[in-house]
N, CA, C, O and CB atoms as a CASP TS submission, in Angstrom:
PFRMAT TS
TARGET T0000
AUTHOR 0000-0000-0000
METHOD Language model
MODEL 1
PARENT N/A
ATOM      1  N   MET     1      70.134 122.629 113.804  1.00  0.00           N
ATOM      2  CA  MET     1      71.480 123.175 113.805  1.00  0.00           C
ATOM      3  C   MET     1      71.745 124.016 112.568  1.00  0.00           C
ATOM      4  O   MET     1      72.834 124.572 112.434  1.00  0.00           O
ATOM      5  CB  MET     1      72.495 122.060 113.901  1.00  0.00           C
ATOM      6  N   ALA     2      70.807 124.122 111.681  1.00  0.00           N
ATOM      7  CA  ALA     2      71.047 124.791 110.402  1.00  0.00           C
ATOM      8  C   ALA     2      71.511 126.229 110.556  1.00  0.00           C
ATOM      9  O   ALA     2      72.354 126.681 109.780  1.00  0.00           O
ATOM     10  CB  ALA     2      69.801 124.762 109.571  1.00  0.00           C
ATOM     11  N   ASN     3      70.991 126.961 111.529  1.00  0.00           N
ATOM     12  CA  ASN     3      71.336 128.371 111.666  1.00  0.00           C
ATOM     13  C   ASN     3      72.095 128.677 112.942  1.00  0.00           C
ATOM     14  O   ASN     3      72.187 129.835 113.348  1.00  0.00           O
ATOM     15  CB  ASN     3      70.098 129.203 111.615  1.00  0.00           C
ATOM     16  N   GLU     4      72.636 127.654 113.575  1.00  0.00           N
ATOM     17  CA  GLU     4      73.354 127.872 114.820  1.00  0.00           C
ATOM     18  C   GLU     4      74.851 127.664 114.613  1.00  0.00           C
ATOM     19  O   GLU     4      75.269 126.865 113.775  1.00  0.00           O
ATOM     20  CB  GLU     4      72.827 126.936 115.918  1.00  0.00           C
ATOM     21  N   ILE     5      75.636 128.381 115.375  1.00  0.00           N
ATOM     22  CA  ILE     5      77.074 128.160 115.397  1.00  0.00           C
ATOM     23  C   ILE     5      77.377 127.542 116.751  1.00  0.00           C
ATOM     24  O   ILE     5      77.124 128.146 117.794  1.00  0.00           O
ATOM     25  CB  ILE     5      77.892 129.498 115.156  1.00  0.00           C
ATOM     26  N   ILE     6      77.919 126.339 116.726  1.00  0.00           N
ATOM     27  CA  ILE     6      78.162 125.603 117.958  1.00  0.00           C
ATOM     28  C   ILE     6      79.621 125.155 117.969  1.00  0.00           C
ATOM     29  O   ILE     6      80.116 124.587 116.995  1.00  0.00           O
ATOM     30  CB  ILE     6      77.194 124.381 118.090  1.00  0.00           C
ATOM     31  N   THR     7      80.293 125.416 119.073  1.00  0.00           N
ATOM     32  CA  THR     7      81.627 124.892 119.286  1.00  0.00           C
ATOM     33  C   THR     7      81.631 124.206 120.638  1.00  0.00           C
ATOM     34  O   THR     7      81.304 124.819 121.654  1.00  0.00           O
ATOM     35  CB  THR     7      82.710 126.016 119.208  1.00  0.00           C
ATOM     36  N   VAL     8      82.000 122.937 120.651  1.00  0.00           N
ATOM     37  CA  VAL     8      82.046 122.154 121.879  1.00  0.00           C
ATOM     38  C   VAL     8      83.468 121.664 122.051  1.00  0.00           C
ATOM     39  O   VAL     8      84.052 121.117 121.115  1.00  0.00           O
ATOM     40  CB  VAL     8      81.031 120.961 121.848  1.00  0.00           C
ATOM     41  N   GLU     9      84.032 121.852 123.235  1.00  0.00           N
ATOM     42  CA  GLU     9      85.379 121.359 123.489  1.00  0.00           C
ATOM     43  C   GLU     9      85.390 120.513 124.745  1.00  0.00           C
ATOM     44  O   GLU     9      84.716 120.818 125.729  1.00  0.00           O
ATOM     45  CB  GLU     9      86.374 122.521 123.616  1.00  0.00           C
ATOM     46  N   SER    10      86.166 119.448 124.691  1.00  0.00           N
ATOM     47  CA  SER    10      86.379 118.604 125.855  1.00  0.00           C
ATOM     48  C   SER    10      87.743 117.953 125.696  1.00  0.00           C
ATOM     49  O   SER    10      88.435 118.194 124.707  1.00  0.00           O
ATOM     50  CB  SER    10      85.244 117.531 126.012  1.00  0.00           C
ATOM     51  N   ASP    11      88.131 117.136 126.654  1.00  0.00           N
ATOM     52  CA  ASP    11      89.403 116.427 126.557  1.00  0.00           C
ATOM     53  C   ASP    11      89.350 115.341 125.489  1.00  0.00           C
ATOM     54  O   ASP    11      90.390 114.857 125.041  1.00  0.00           O
ATOM     55  CB  ASP    11      89.774 115.816 127.907  1.00  0.00           C
ATOM     56  N   VAL    12      88.150 114.959 125.083  1.00  0.00           N
ATOM     57  CA  VAL    12      87.982 113.850 124.166  1.00  0.00           C
ATOM     58  C   VAL    12      87.762 114.312 122.732  1.00  0.00           C
ATOM     59  O   VAL    12      88.287 113.703 121.800  1.00  0.00           O
ATOM     60  CB  VAL    12      86.832 112.994 124.608  1.00  0.00           C
ATOM     61  N   ILE    13      86.995 115.378 122.543  1.00  0.00           N
ATOM     62  CA  ILE    13      86.597 115.771 121.191  1.00  0.00           C
ATOM     63  C   ILE    13      86.404 117.280 121.106  1.00  0.00           C
ATOM     64  O   ILE    13      86.026 117.933 122.078  1.00  0.00           O
ATOM     65  CB  ILE    13      85.307 115.046 120.776  1.00  0.00           C
ATOM     66  N   THR    14      86.670 117.812 119.928  1.00  0.00           N
ATOM     67  CA  THR    14      86.292 119.178 119.607  1.00  0.00           C
ATOM     68  C   THR    14      85.375 119.095 118.398  1.00  0.00           C
ATOM     69  O   THR    14      85.732 118.497 117.383  1.00  0.00           O
ATOM     70  CB  THR    14      87.551 120.093 119.329  1.00  0.00           C
ATOM     71  N   LEU    15      84.216 119.683 118.501  1.00  0.00           N
ATOM     72  CA  LEU    15      83.210 119.603 117.447  1.00  0.00           C
ATOM     73  C   LEU    15      82.921 121.001 116.936  1.00  0.00           C
ATOM     74  O   LEU    15      82.625 121.912 117.710  1.00  0.00           O
ATOM     75  CB  LEU    15      81.912 118.923 117.958  1.00  0.00           C
ATOM     76  N   TYR    16      83.009 121.160 115.624  1.00  0.00           N
ATOM     77  CA  TYR    16      82.681 122.422 114.982  1.00  0.00           C
ATOM     78  C   TYR    16      81.562 122.157 113.975  1.00  0.00           C
ATOM     79  O   TYR    16      81.531 121.106 113.335  1.00  0.00           O
ATOM     80  CB  TYR    16      83.940 123.056 114.288  1.00  0.00           C
ATOM     81  N   THR    17      80.658 123.101 113.841  1.00  0.00           N
ATOM     82  CA  THR    17      79.624 122.999 112.812  1.00  0.00           C
ATOM     83  C   THR    17      79.651 124.269 111.989  1.00  0.00           C
ATOM     84  O   THR    17      79.982 125.343 112.492  1.00  0.00           O
ATOM     85  CB  THR    17      78.211 122.765 113.436  1.00  0.00           C
ATOM     86  N   TRP    18      79.297 124.138 110.711  1.00  0.00           N
ATOM     87  CA  TRP    18      79.248 125.277 109.818  1.00  0.00           C
ATOM     88  C   TRP    18      77.942 125.250 109.041  1.00  0.00           C
ATOM     89  O   TRP    18      77.304 124.207 108.891  1.00  0.00           O
ATOM     90  CB  TRP    18      80.458 125.281 108.862  1.00  0.00           C
ATOM     91  N   ASP    19      77.570 126.403 108.561  1.00  0.00           N
ATOM     92  CA  ASP    19      76.482 126.479 107.602  1.00  0.00           C
ATOM     93  C   ASP    19      77.005 125.838 106.316  1.00  0.00           C
ATOM     94  O   ASP    19      78.079 126.203 105.838  1.00  0.00           O
ATOM     95  CB  ASP    19      75.998 127.977 107.370  1.00  0.00           C
ATOM     96  N   PHE    20      76.265 124.900 105.759  1.00  0.00           N
ATOM     97  CA  PHE    20      76.738 124.128 104.615  1.00  0.00           C
ATOM     98  C   PHE    20      77.111 125.018 103.436  1.00  0.00           C
ATOM     99  O   PHE    20      78.172 124.838 102.840  1.00  0.00           O
ATOM    100  CB  PHE    20      75.682 123.131 104.189  1.00  0.00           C
ATOM    101  N   ASP    21      76.259 125.971 103.093  1.00  0.00           N
ATOM    102  CA  ASP    21      76.540 126.830 101.934  1.00  0.00           C
ATOM    103  C   ASP    21      77.787 127.678 102.151  1.00  0.00           C
ATOM    104  O   ASP    21      78.570 127.878 101.222  1.00  0.00           O
ATOM    105  CB  ASP    21      75.344 127.738 101.644  1.00  0.00           C
ATOM    106  N   GLU    22      77.979 128.177 103.370  1.00  0.00           N
ATOM    107  CA  GLU    22      79.177 128.964 103.672  1.00  0.00           C
ATOM    108  C   GLU    22      80.432 128.093 103.583  1.00  0.00           C
ATOM    109  O   GLU    22      81.451 128.518 103.038  1.00  0.00           O
ATOM    110  CB  GLU    22      79.066 129.598 105.077  1.00  0.00           C
ATOM    111  N   LEU    23      80.353 126.894 104.111  1.00  0.00           N
ATOM    112  CA  LEU    23      81.504 125.993 104.059  1.00  0.00           C
ATOM    113  C   LEU    23      81.823 125.623 102.612  1.00  0.00           C
ATOM    114  O   LEU    23      82.986 125.618 102.209  1.00  0.00           O
ATOM    115  CB  LEU    23      81.236 124.721 104.893  1.00  0.00           C
ATOM    116  N   LYS    24      80.800 125.317 101.847  1.00  0.00           N
ATOM    117  CA  LYS    24      80.984 124.963 100.434  1.00  0.00           C
ATOM    118  C   LYS    24      81.656 126.113  99.673  1.00  0.00           C
ATOM    119  O   LYS    24      82.578 125.897  98.886  1.00  0.00           O
ATOM    120  CB  LYS    24      79.621 124.610  99.781  1.00  0.00           C
ATOM    121  N   SER    25      81.186 127.309  99.916  1.00  0.00           N
ATOM    122  CA  SER    25      81.753 128.488  99.268  1.00  0.00           C
ATOM    123  C   SER    25      83.203 128.706  99.707  1.00  0.00           C
ATOM    124  O   SER    25      84.066 129.014  98.885  1.00  0.00           O
ATOM    125  CB  SER    25      80.908 129.732  99.587  1.00  0.00           C
ATOM    126  N   TYR    26      83.462 128.544 101.001  1.00  0.00           N
ATOM    127  CA  TYR    26      84.819 128.720 101.530  1.00  0.00           C
ATOM    128  C   TYR    26      85.780 127.712 100.905  1.00  0.00           C
ATOM    129  O   TYR    26      86.891 128.065 100.508  1.00  0.00           O
ATOM    130  CB  TYR    26      84.822 128.575 103.065  1.00  0.00           C
ATOM    131  N   LEU    27      85.345 126.462 100.824  1.00  0.00           N
ATOM    132  CA  LEU    27      86.214 125.420 100.284  1.00  0.00           C
ATOM    133  C   LEU    27      86.496 125.618  98.797  1.00  0.00           C
ATOM    134  O   LEU    27      87.549 125.213  98.307  1.00  0.00           O
ATOM    135  CB  LEU    27      85.589 124.057 100.510  1.00  0.00           C
ATOM    136  N   LYS    28      85.564 126.238  98.081  1.00  0.00           N
ATOM    137  CA  LYS    28      85.795 126.526  96.661  1.00  0.00           C
ATOM    138  C   LYS    28      86.934 127.516  96.471  1.00  0.00           C
ATOM    139  O   LYS    28      87.687 127.424  95.502  1.00  0.00           O
ATOM    140  CB  LYS    28      84.523 127.070  96.014  1.00  0.00           C
ATOM    141  N   THR    29      87.059 128.460  97.390  1.00  0.00           N
ATOM    142  CA  THR    29      88.063 129.514  97.246  1.00  0.00           C
ATOM    143  C   THR    29      89.349 129.229  98.018  1.00  0.00           C
ATOM    144  O   THR    29      90.331 129.955  97.865  1.00  0.00           O
ATOM    145  CB  THR    29      87.488 130.827  97.704  1.00  0.00           C
ATOM    146  N   HIS    30      89.357 128.195  98.836  1.00  0.00           N
ATOM    147  CA  HIS    30      90.537 127.835  99.630  1.00  0.00           C
ATOM    148  C   HIS    30      90.880 126.369  99.344  1.00  0.00           C
ATOM    149  O   HIS    30      90.576 125.482 100.142  1.00  0.00           O
ATOM    150  CB  HIS    30      90.284 128.069 101.172  1.00  0.00           C
ATOM    151  N   LEU    31      91.513 126.134  98.198  1.00  0.00           N
ATOM    152  CA  LEU    31      91.770 124.773  97.737  1.00  0.00           C
ATOM    153  C   LEU    31      92.688 123.982  98.664  1.00  0.00           C
ATOM    154  O   LEU    31      92.526 122.771  98.807  1.00  0.00           O
ATOM    155  CB  LEU    31      92.367 124.812  96.365  1.00  0.00           C
ATOM    156  N   PHE    32      93.641 124.650  99.289  1.00  0.00           N
ATOM    157  CA  PHE    32      94.537 123.956 100.215  1.00  0.00           C
ATOM    158  C   PHE    32      93.730 123.381 101.385  1.00  0.00           C
ATOM    159  O   PHE    32      93.931 122.231 101.776  1.00  0.00           O
ATOM    160  CB  PHE    32      95.645 124.919 100.735  1.00  0.00           C
ATOM    161  N   VAL    33      92.832 124.173 101.931  1.00  0.00           N
ATOM    162  CA  VAL    33      91.984 123.721 103.043  1.00  0.00           C
ATOM    163  C   VAL    33      91.049 122.614 102.564  1.00  0.00           C
ATOM    164  O   VAL    33      90.836 121.627 103.268  1.00  0.00           O
ATOM    165  CB  VAL    33      91.164 124.905 103.633  1.00  0.00           C
ATOM    166  N   SER    34      90.496 122.781 101.369  1.00  0.00           N
ATOM    167  CA  SER    34      89.606 121.774 100.809  1.00  0.00           C
ATOM    168  C   SER    34      90.327 120.438 100.646  1.00  0.00           C
ATOM    169  O   SER    34      89.796 119.394 101.027  1.00  0.00           O
ATOM    170  CB  SER    34      89.051 122.243  99.463  1.00  0.00           C
ATOM    171  N   ASN    35      91.536 120.468 100.081  1.00  0.00           N
ATOM    172  CA  ASN    35      92.310 119.243  99.901  1.00  0.00           C
ATOM    173  C   ASN    35      92.683 118.609 101.238  1.00  0.00           C
ATOM    174  O   ASN    35      92.638 117.389 101.389  1.00  0.00           O
ATOM    175  CB  ASN    35      93.568 119.532  99.095  1.00  0.00           C
ATOM    176  N   ALA    36      93.046 119.437 102.193  1.00  0.00           N
ATOM    177  CA  ALA    36      93.401 118.911 103.512  1.00  0.00           C
ATOM    178  C   ALA    36      92.194 118.255 104.178  1.00  0.00           C
ATOM    179  O   ALA    36      92.321 117.196 104.793  1.00  0.00           O
ATOM    180  CB  ALA    36      93.956 120.032 104.407  1.00  0.00           C
ATOM    181  N   LEU    37      91.032 118.877 104.058  1.00  0.00           N
ATOM    182  CA  LEU    37      89.820 118.320 104.645  1.00  0.00           C
ATOM    183  C   LEU    37      89.460 116.990 103.973  1.00  0.00           C
ATOM    184  O   LEU    37      89.118 116.024 104.656  1.00  0.00           O
ATOM    185  CB  LEU    37      88.654 119.321 104.518  1.00  0.00           C
ATOM    186  N   LEU    38      89.534 116.938 102.649  1.00  0.00           N
ATOM    187  CA  LEU    38      89.253 115.695 101.937  1.00  0.00           C
ATOM    188  C   LEU    38      90.254 114.600 102.294  1.00  0.00           C
ATOM    189  O   LEU    38      89.877 113.437 102.437  1.00  0.00           O
ATOM    190  CB  LEU    38      89.266 115.938 100.435  1.00  0.00           C
ATOM    191  N   ALA    39      91.517 114.964 102.437  1.00  0.00           N
ATOM    192  CA  ALA    39      92.534 113.978 102.818  1.00  0.00           C
ATOM    193  C   ALA    39      92.258 113.437 104.218  1.00  0.00           C
ATOM    194  O   ALA    39      92.382 112.236 104.459  1.00  0.00           O
ATOM    195  CB  ALA    39      93.944 114.601 102.757  1.00  0.00           C
ATOM    196  N   PHE    40      91.886 114.319 105.133  1.00  0.00           N
ATOM    197  CA  PHE    40      91.590 113.897 106.499  1.00  0.00           C
ATOM    198  C   PHE    40      90.376 112.981 106.535  1.00  0.00           C
ATOM    199  O   PHE    40      90.402 111.938 107.189  1.00  0.00           O
ATOM    200  CB  PHE    40      91.356 115.113 107.396  1.00  0.00           C
ATOM    201  N   ILE    41      89.314 113.365 105.835  1.00  0.00           N
ATOM    202  CA  ILE    41      88.093 112.552 105.804  1.00  0.00           C
ATOM    203  C   ILE    41      88.386 111.193 105.169  1.00  0.00           C
ATOM    204  O   ILE    41      87.911 110.168 105.659  1.00  0.00           O
ATOM    205  CB  ILE    41      86.964 113.282 105.025  1.00  0.00           C
ATOM    206  N   SER    42      89.155 111.174 104.096  1.00  0.00           N
ATOM    207  CA  SER    42      89.518 109.917 103.436  1.00  0.00           C
ATOM    208  C   SER    42      90.327 109.024 104.372  1.00  0.00           C
ATOM    209  O   SER    42      90.094 107.818 104.452  1.00  0.00           O
ATOM    210  CB  SER    42      90.316 110.196 102.150  1.00  0.00           C
ATOM    211  N   HIS    43      91.271 109.624 105.072  1.00  0.00           N
ATOM    212  CA  HIS    43      92.091 108.862 106.020  1.00  0.00           C
ATOM    213  C   HIS    43      91.227 108.248 107.118  1.00  0.00           C
ATOM    214  O   HIS    43      91.363 107.067 107.438  1.00  0.00           O
ATOM    215  CB  HIS    43      93.172 109.765 106.643  1.00  0.00           C
ATOM    216  N   GLU    44      90.348 109.047 107.686  1.00  0.00           N
ATOM    217  CA  GLU    44      89.482 108.552 108.759  1.00  0.00           C
ATOM    218  C   GLU    44      88.565 107.437 108.264  1.00  0.00           C
ATOM    219  O   GLU    44      88.362 106.443 108.962  1.00  0.00           O
ATOM    220  CB  GLU    44      88.646 109.697 109.339  1.00  0.00           C
ATOM    221  N   LEU    45      88.017 107.596 107.071  1.00  0.00           N
ATOM    222  CA  LEU    45      87.150 106.566 106.498  1.00  0.00           C
ATOM    223  C   LEU    45      87.935 105.278 106.282  1.00  0.00           C
ATOM    224  O   LEU    45      87.446 104.192 106.594  1.00  0.00           O
ATOM    225  CB  LEU    45      86.534 107.050 105.169  1.00  0.00           C
ATOM    226  N   ARG    46      89.148 105.393 105.748  1.00  0.00           N
ATOM    227  CA  ARG    46      89.978 104.213 105.523  1.00  0.00           C
ATOM    228  C   ARG    46      90.281 103.502 106.837  1.00  0.00           C
ATOM    229  O   ARG    46      90.240 102.273 106.904  1.00  0.00           O
ATOM    230  CB  ARG    46      91.283 104.602 104.821  1.00  0.00           C
ATOM    231  N   GLU    47      90.584 104.266 107.878  1.00  0.00           N
ATOM    232  CA  GLU    47      90.858 103.675 109.196  1.00  0.00           C
ATOM    233  C   GLU    47      89.632 102.947 109.737  1.00  0.00           C
ATOM    234  O   GLU    47      89.752 101.846 110.274  1.00  0.00           O
ATOM    235  CB  GLU    47      91.303 104.759 110.190  1.00  0.00           C
ATOM    236  N   MET    48      88.457 103.553 109.599  1.00  0.00           N
ATOM    237  CA  MET    48      87.238 102.914 110.087  1.00  0.00           C
ATOM    238  C   MET    48      86.928 101.644 109.303  1.00  0.00           C
ATOM    239  O   MET    48      86.507 100.643 109.883  1.00  0.00           O
ATOM    240  CB  MET    48      86.060 103.882 110.002  1.00  0.00           C
ATOM    241  N   LEU    49      87.133 101.681 107.984  1.00  0.00           N
ATOM    242  CA  LEU    49      86.895 100.495 107.167  1.00  0.00           C
ATOM    243  C   LEU    49      87.868  99.381 107.520  1.00  0.00           C
ATOM    244  O   LEU    49      87.471  98.219 107.601  1.00  0.00           O
ATOM    245  CB  LEU    49      87.009 100.838 105.685  1.00  0.00           C
ATOM    246  N   ALA    50      89.127  99.717 107.730  1.00  0.00           N
ATOM    247  CA  ALA    50      90.126  98.713 108.097  1.00  0.00           C
ATOM    248  C   ALA    50      89.789  98.096 109.452  1.00  0.00           C
ATOM    249  O   ALA    50      89.890  96.882 109.626  1.00  0.00           O
ATOM    250  CB  ALA    50      91.537  99.336 108.129  1.00  0.00           C
ATOM    251  N   GLU    51      89.394  98.919 110.399  1.00  0.00           N
ATOM    252  CA  GLU    51      89.018  98.420 111.722  1.00  0.00           C
ATOM    253  C   GLU    51      87.790  97.517 111.627  1.00  0.00           C
ATOM    254  O   GLU    51      87.734  96.469 112.271  1.00  0.00           O
ATOM    255  CB  GLU    51      88.744  99.591 112.685  1.00  0.00           C
ATOM    256  N   SER    52      86.820  97.920 110.832  1.00  0.00           N
ATOM    257  CA  SER    52      85.618  97.126 110.629  1.00  0.00           C
ATOM    258  C   SER    52      85.971  95.785 109.997  1.00  0.00           C
ATOM    259  O   SER    52      85.448  94.745 110.399  1.00  0.00           O
ATOM    260  CB  SER    52      84.611  97.883 109.751  1.00  0.00           C
ATOM    261  N   TRP    53      86.860  95.815 109.008  1.00  0.00           N
ATOM    262  CA  TRP    53      87.280  94.582 108.344  1.00  0.00           C
ATOM    263  C   TRP    53      87.989  93.661 109.332  1.00  0.00           C
ATOM    264  O   TRP    53      87.728  92.458 109.356  1.00  0.00           O
ATOM    265  CB  TRP    53      88.202  94.896 107.149  1.00  0.00           C
ATOM    266  N   ASP    54      88.886  94.218 110.147  1.00  0.00           N
ATOM    267  CA  ASP    54      89.604  93.415 111.136  1.00  0.00           C
ATOM    268  C   ASP    54      88.631  92.758 112.115  1.00  0.00           C
ATOM    269  O   ASP    54      88.809  91.598 112.488  1.00  0.00           O
ATOM    270  CB  ASP    54      90.616  94.285 111.899  1.00  0.00           C
ATOM    271  N   MET    55      87.603  93.501 112.531  1.00  0.00           N
ATOM    272  CA  MET    55      86.603  92.939 113.440  1.00  0.00           C
ATOM    273  C   MET    55      85.852  91.804 112.756  1.00  0.00           C
ATOM    274  O   MET    55      85.573  90.782 113.383  1.00  0.00           O
ATOM    275  CB  MET    55      85.615  94.029 113.910  1.00  0.00           C
ATOM    276  N   ARG    56      85.524  91.970 111.487  1.00  0.00           N
ATOM    277  CA  ARG    56      84.798  90.943 110.733  1.00  0.00           C
ATOM    278  C   ARG    56      85.648  89.684 110.606  1.00  0.00           C
ATOM    279  O   ARG    56      85.149  88.576 110.801  1.00  0.00           O
ATOM    280  CB  ARG    56      84.404  91.468 109.332  1.00  0.00           C
ATOM    281  N   VAL    57      86.929  89.847 110.281  1.00  0.00           N
ATOM    282  CA  VAL    57      87.833  88.712 110.138  1.00  0.00           C
ATOM    283  C   VAL    57      87.966  87.979 111.470  1.00  0.00           C
ATOM    284  O   VAL    57      87.965  86.749 111.511  1.00  0.00           O
ATOM    285  CB  VAL    57      89.216  89.177 109.635  1.00  0.00           C
ATOM    286  N   GLU    58      88.081  88.738 112.551  1.00  0.00           N
ATOM    287  CA  GLU    58      88.192  88.124 113.885  1.00  0.00           C
ATOM    288  C   GLU    58      86.923  87.351 114.227  1.00  0.00           C
ATOM    289  O   GLU    58      87.005  86.249 114.770  1.00  0.00           O
ATOM    290  CB  GLU    58      88.462  89.202 114.961  1.00  0.00           C
ATOM    291  N   ASP    59      85.746  87.910 113.918  1.00  0.00           N
ATOM    292  CA  ASP    59      84.480  87.216 114.158  1.00  0.00           C
ATOM    293  C   ASP    59      84.401  85.924 113.344  1.00  0.00           C
ATOM    294  O   ASP    59      83.952  84.896 113.851  1.00  0.00           O
ATOM    295  CB  ASP    59      83.294  88.132 113.814  1.00  0.00           C
ATOM    296  N   ASP    60      84.837  85.975 112.083  1.00  0.00           N
ATOM    297  CA  ASP    60      84.838  84.782 111.235  1.00  0.00           C
ATOM    298  C   ASP    60      85.779  83.721 111.795  1.00  0.00           C
ATOM    299  O   ASP    60      85.467  82.530 111.788  1.00  0.00           O
ATOM    300  CB  ASP    60      85.244  85.143 109.796  1.00  0.00           C
ATOM    301  N   LYS    61      86.921  84.165 112.275  1.00  0.00           N
ATOM    302  CA  LYS    61      87.905  83.242 112.851  1.00  0.00           C
ATOM    303  C   LYS    61      87.324  82.545 114.080  1.00  0.00           C
ATOM    304  O   LYS    61      87.460  81.331 114.230  1.00  0.00           O
ATOM    305  CB  LYS    61      89.205  83.996 113.225  1.00  0.00           C
ATOM    306  N   LYS    62      86.679  83.313 114.957  1.00  0.00           N
ATOM    307  CA  LYS    62      86.064  82.730 116.150  1.00  0.00           C
ATOM    308  C   LYS    62      84.948  81.768 115.765  1.00  0.00           C
ATOM    309  O   LYS    62      84.797  80.716 116.386  1.00  0.00           O
ATOM    310  CB  LYS    62      85.517  83.832 117.069  1.00  0.00           C
ATOM    311  N   SER    63      84.178  82.111 114.761  1.00  0.00           N
ATOM    312  CA  SER    63      83.089  81.254 114.291  1.00  0.00           C
ATOM    313  C   SER    63      83.634  79.927 113.773  1.00  0.00           C
ATOM    314  O   SER    63      83.085  78.865 114.067  1.00  0.00           O
ATOM    315  CB  SER    63      82.281  81.962 113.191  1.00  0.00           C
ATOM    316  N   LYS    64      84.710  79.995 113.006  1.00  0.00           N
ATOM    317  CA  LYS    64      85.324  78.769 112.476  1.00  0.00           C
ATOM    318  C   LYS    64      85.890  77.913 113.595  1.00  0.00           C
ATOM    319  O   LYS    64      85.802  76.687 113.539  1.00  0.00           O
ATOM    320  CB  LYS    64      86.431  79.112 111.472  1.00  0.00           C
ATOM    321  N   GLU    65      86.473  78.543 114.614  1.00  0.00           N
ATOM    322  CA  GLU    65      86.993  77.799 115.757  1.00  0.00           C
ATOM    323  C   GLU    65      85.867  77.071 116.490  1.00  0.00           C
ATOM    324  O   GLU    65      86.028  75.923 116.904  1.00  0.00           O
ATOM    325  CB  GLU    65      87.730  78.741 116.720  1.00  0.00           C
ATOM    326  N   MET    66      84.725  77.745 116.647  1.00  0.00           N
ATOM    327  CA  MET    66      83.576  77.119 117.305  1.00  0.00           C
ATOM    328  C   MET    66      83.037  75.960 116.471  1.00  0.00           C
ATOM    329  O   MET    66      82.667  74.922 117.018  1.00  0.00           O
ATOM    330  CB  MET    66      82.467  78.154 117.551  1.00  0.00           C
ATOM    331  N   GLU    67      82.991  76.132 115.161  1.00  0.00           N
ATOM    332  CA  GLU    67      82.539  75.054 114.281  1.00  0.00           C
ATOM    333  C   GLU    67      83.464  73.850 114.402  1.00  0.00           C
ATOM    334  O   GLU    67      83.001  72.711 114.450  1.00  0.00           O
ATOM    335  CB  GLU    67      82.476  75.536 112.818  1.00  0.00           C
ATOM    336  N   GLN    68      84.752  74.097 114.450  1.00  0.00           N
ATOM    337  CA  GLN    68      85.716  73.001 114.565  1.00  0.00           C
ATOM    338  C   GLN    68      85.560  72.286 115.902  1.00  0.00           C
ATOM    339  O   GLN    68      85.652  71.060 115.960  1.00  0.00           O
ATOM    340  CB  GLN    68      87.153  73.525 114.409  1.00  0.00           C
ATOM    341  N   LEU    69      85.325  73.035 116.976  1.00  0.00           N
ATOM    342  CA  LEU    69      85.091  72.410 118.280  1.00  0.00           C
ATOM    343  C   LEU    69      83.863  71.508 118.228  1.00  0.00           C
ATOM    344  O   LEU    69      83.875  70.404 118.774  1.00  0.00           O
ATOM    345  CB  LEU    69      84.918  73.483 119.373  1.00  0.00           C
ATOM    346  N   ALA    70      82.808  71.976 117.575  1.00  0.00           N
ATOM    347  CA  ALA    70      81.583  71.175 117.463  1.00  0.00           C
ATOM    348  C   ALA    70      81.845  69.908 116.661  1.00  0.00           C
ATOM    349  O   ALA    70      81.394  68.830 117.049  1.00  0.00           O
ATOM    350  CB  ALA    70      80.454  71.995 116.807  1.00  0.00           C
ATOM    351  N   VAL    71      82.566  70.019 115.550  1.00  0.00           N
ATOM    352  CA  VAL    71      82.885  68.852 114.729  1.00  0.00           C
ATOM    353  C   VAL    71      83.730  67.864 115.531  1.00  0.00           C
ATOM    354  O   VAL    71      83.467  66.661 115.524  1.00  0.00           O
ATOM    355  CB  VAL    71      83.628  69.276 113.437  1.00  0.00           C
ATOM    356  N   ASP    72      84.745  68.381 116.221  1.00  0.00           N
ATOM    357  CA  ASP    72      85.601  67.509 117.032  1.00  0.00           C
ATOM    358  C   ASP    72      84.785  66.783 118.096  1.00  0.00           C
ATOM    359  O   ASP    72      84.979  65.588 118.318  1.00  0.00           O
ATOM    360  CB  ASP    72      86.726  68.323 117.695  1.00  0.00           C
ATOM    361  N   TYR    73      83.887  67.484 118.742  1.00  0.00           N
ATOM    362  CA  TYR    73      83.043  66.892 119.788  1.00  0.00           C
ATOM    363  C   TYR    73      82.153  65.800 119.198  1.00  0.00           C
ATOM    364  O   TYR    73      82.036  64.715 119.768  1.00  0.00           O
ATOM    365  CB  TYR    73      82.177  67.979 120.470  1.00  0.00           C
ATOM    366  N   LEU    74      81.528  66.087 118.060  1.00  0.00           N
ATOM    367  CA  LEU    74      80.657  65.097 117.425  1.00  0.00           C
ATOM    368  C   LEU    74      81.459  63.878 116.959  1.00  0.00           C
ATOM    369  O   LEU    74      80.999  62.747 117.110  1.00  0.00           O
ATOM    370  CB  LEU    74      79.911  65.727 116.236  1.00  0.00           C
ATOM    371  N   MET    75      82.632  64.093 116.405  1.00  0.00           N
ATOM    372  CA  MET    75      83.454  62.986 115.927  1.00  0.00           C
ATOM    373  C   MET    75      83.900  62.094 117.078  1.00  0.00           C
ATOM    374  O   MET    75      83.982  60.876 116.916  1.00  0.00           O
ATOM    375  CB  MET    75      84.671  63.516 115.173  1.00  0.00           C
ATOM    376  N   GLU    76      84.186  62.673 118.223  1.00  0.00           N
ATOM    377  CA  GLU    76      84.561  61.878 119.398  1.00  0.00           C
ATOM    378  C   GLU    76      83.382  60.996 119.819  1.00  0.00           C
ATOM    379  O   GLU    76      83.573  59.840 120.196  1.00  0.00           O
ATOM    380  CB  GLU    76      85.003  62.802 120.577  1.00  0.00           C
ATOM    381  N   GLY    77      82.176  61.537 119.755  1.00  0.00           N
ATOM    382  CA  GLY    77      80.971  60.757 120.110  1.00  0.00           C
ATOM    383  C   GLY    77      80.735  59.624 119.136  1.00  0.00           C
ATOM    384  O   GLY    77      80.303  58.548 119.552  1.00  0.00           O
ATOM    385  N   ILE    78      80.997  59.819 117.872  1.00  0.00           N
ATOM    386  CA  ILE    78      80.802  58.785 116.858  1.00  0.00           C
ATOM    387  C   ILE    78      81.827  57.658 117.022  1.00  0.00           C
ATOM    388  O   ILE    78      81.510  56.485 116.829  1.00  0.00           O
ATOM    389  CB  ILE    78      80.902  59.394 115.449  1.00  0.00           C
ATOM    390  N   LYS    79      83.060  58.033 117.381  1.00  0.00           N
ATOM    391  CA  LYS    79      84.132  57.030 117.550  1.00  0.00           C
ATOM    392  C   LYS    79      83.834  56.064 118.690  1.00  0.00           C
ATOM    393  O   LYS    79      84.286  54.919 118.658  1.00  0.00           O
ATOM    394  CB  LYS    79      85.475  57.724 117.808  1.00  0.00           C
ATOM    395  N   LYS    80      83.088  56.499 119.690  1.00  0.00           N
ATOM    396  CA  LYS    80      82.797  55.649 120.859  1.00  0.00           C
ATOM    397  C   LYS    80      81.791  54.664 120.519  1.00  0.00           C
ATOM    398  O   LYS    80      81.408  53.854 121.364  1.00  0.00           O
ATOM    399  CB  LYS    80      82.337  56.441 122.039  1.00  0.00           C
TER
END
């Protein structure tokens, strides 16, 4: 993809690619665009990290619930 210009559009996603050196040069001279792009990337990264964290917490919660069920089951067997 280094020397190709590709634009893909669908109802789900629009994908743009740029030559890295051209984009780097453009962003140096267009600070508003550069800041907006960095803000967008930061926002998206934060959202993905938060979602990942929520999934991890939910997995831990389910794991603890399963452990408690196992302990409860074993304790009932010991009481008999």
